[in-house]
C-alpha positions in Angstrom: -2.4 -0.4 -11.7 -5.9 -0.3 -10.2 -7.1 -2.5 -13.0 -4.2 -4.8 -12.3 -5.3 -5.1 -8.7 -8.8 -6.1 -9.7 -7.8 -8.6 -12.5 -5.3 -10.4 -10.2 -7.8 -10.4 -7.3 -10.5 -11.9 -9.5 -8.4 -14.4 -11.6 -5.2 -15.0 -9.7 -1.7 -13.9 -10.5 -0.6 -16.7 -12.8 -3.3 -16.1 -15.4 -2.7 -12.3 -15.4 -2.1 -10.8 -18.8 -1.5 -7.3 -20.2 -4.3 -8.0 -22.7 -6.8 -8.6 -19.9 -5.9 -5.2 -18.4 -6.1 -3.3 -21.8 -9.4 -5.0 -22.7 -10.9 -3.9 -19.4 -9.6 -0.4 -19.9 -10.6 -0.2 -23.5 -7.2 0.8 -24.7 -4.7 -0.7 -27.1 -2.2 -3.2 -25.8 0.6 -1.0 -27.2 -0.4 1.8 -24.8 0.3 -0.3 -21.7 3.7 -1.3 -23.1 4.6 2.4 -23.3 4.6 2.5 -19.5 5.5 -1.1 -18.6 7.9 -3.2 -20.6 6.6 -6.5 -19.3 3.7 -8.0 -17.4 6.1 -8.7 -14.5 7.1 -5.0 -14.5 3.5 -4.0 -14.1 2.9 -6.6 -11.4 6.1 -5.5 -9.5 5.3 -1.8 -9.7 1.7 -2.5 -8.5 3.0 -4.5 -5.6 5.7 -2.0 -4.6 3.1 0.9 -4.8 0.7 -0.8 -2.4 3.5 -2.1 -0.2 4.5 1.6 0.3 0.9 2.6 1.0 0.7 -0.1 3.7 4.1 0.9 5.1 3.1 4.6 5.3 -0.2 3.8 6.9 1.4 1.6 9.6 4.1 4.2 10.3 1.6 7.0 10.6 -0.6 5.0 13.0 2.5 4.0 15.1 3.5 7.6 15.4 0.3 8.3 17.3 0.5 7.8 21.1 -2.4 7.9 23.4 -2.0 8.7 27.1 -1.7 5.6 29.2 -1.5 3.3 26.2 0.8 0.3 26.9 3.1 -1.0 24.2 0.9 -4.1 23.9 -2.3 -2.0 23.6 -0.6 0.1 21.0 0.5 -2.9 19.0 -3.1 -4.3 19.0 -4.6 -0.9 18.1 -2.2 -0.5 15.1 -2.8 -4.0 14.0 -6.5 -3.6 14.1 -6.3 -0.3 12.2 -4.1 -2.1 9.6 -6.7 -4.8 9.2 -9.4 -2.2 8.7 -7.2 -0.5 6.1 -6.6 -3.8 4.3 -10.3 -4.6 4.3 -11.2 -1.2 2.9 -8.5 -1.6 0.2 -10.3 -4.8 -1.0 -8.8 -5.6 -4.4 -5.5 -4.1 -3.6 -5.2 -6.3 -0.5 -6.2 -9.5 -2.4 -3.6 -8.6 -5.1 -1.0 -7.8 -2.4 -1.2 -11.2 -0.7 -1.5 -13.1 -4.0 1.8 -11.4 -5.0 3.4 -12.1 -1.6 2.5 -15.8 -1.8 3.9 -16.2 -5.3 7.6 -16.8 -6.3 7.8 -13.1 -7.3 8.0 -12.0 -3.7 11.5 -13.6 -3.3 12.6 -11.5 -6.3 11.2 -8.5 -4.5 13.2 -9.3 -1.4 16.4 -9.7 -3.3 15.9 -6.3 -4.9 15.2 -4.8 -1.5 18.4 -6.2 -0.1 20.4 -4.3 -2.7 18.2 -1.2 -2.7 18.7 2.2 -1.3 19.3 2.6 2.4 16.1 4.6 2.8 14.0 1.7 1.4 15.6 -0.8 3.8 15.1 1.6 6.7 11.5 2.0 5.8 11.0 -1.8 5.7 12.7 -2.2 9.0 10.6 0.5 10.6 7.5 -1.2 9.2 8.6 -4.5 10.8 9.3 -2.8 14.1 5.8 -1.2 14.0 4.2 -4.6 13.4 6.2 -6.3 16.1 5.9 -3.5 18.6 9.6 -3.2 19.4 13.0 -3.1 17.6 14.0 -6.0 15.4 17.2 -7.4 16.8 17.4 -11.0 15.5 16.3 -13.1 12.6 13.7 -14.6 14.9 12.2 -11.1 15.2 12.0 -10.9 11.4 10.4 -14.3 11.4 7.8 -13.0 13.9 7.1 -10.0 11.6 6.6 -12.4 8.7 4.3 -14.6 10.8 2.1 -11.6 11.7 2.0 -10.3 8.1 1.3 -13.7 6.5 -1.4 -14.7 9.0 -3.0 -11.2 8.8 -3.1 -11.8 5.1 -4.9 -15.1 5.5 -7.5 -13.5 7.8 -8.0 -10.5 5.5 -8.4 -12.7 2.4 -10.9 -14.9 4.2 -12.9 -11.9 5.4 -12.8 -10.3 1.9 -14.0 -13.5 0.3 -16.9 -13.8 2.8 -15.4 -16.9 4.5 -15.0 -15.1 7.8 -16.9 -12.4 9.7 -15.4 -8.9 9.9 -16.9 -7.9 13.2 -14.8 -6.5 16.2 -15.1 -9.8 18.2 -13.8 -11.9 15.3 -11.0 -9.4 14.5 -10.0 -9.4 18.2 -9.9 -13.3 18.2 -7.7 -13.3 15.1 -5.3 -10.8 16.8 -5.0 -12.9 19.9 -4.4 -16.1 17.8 -1.7 -14.4 15.6 0.1 -12.7 18.5 -0.2 -15.7 20.8 1.9 -17.6 18.2 4.8 -15.2 18.8 4.2 -14.4 22.5 7.5 -15.7 23.5 9.2 -13.4 21.0 7.5 -10.1 21.8 
């Protein structure tokens, strides 16, 4: 999966092939098919694996409370820690947002609707952590998507060298993203 992240980050998701992965790994193409039936299966598993890492990271950071920290300050702290995590994850993050911005993400959402209750609860908790309060309406879910998508654009620009990664820039991006949903949060 790590090679999948790198290949997609470098070449895009639409040109991804199992052969590219096996060539980079120096293994036969048959070996990868022993573990993944299709290229879409490998892409999906890679996405789900990193989605879970992101979810776990955000939920752990949200579980930490600091004395005197307001809900708004906590939301900003958690978001900035998420951005740092995504920047550190480099290729995984580039892969993650490439997948989210492809038609494949709609298939993922359909599967999540019919998945185990635990998975749906995890996604809901992730959304609440991003929003900074319980999700009550479809507008709340739209706000979560707004934050995630715009965070992805900023992270991608920073990883590709099109935007600075310093604290001042990250703070400005936070304000711009959350100002866009200020009437919802």
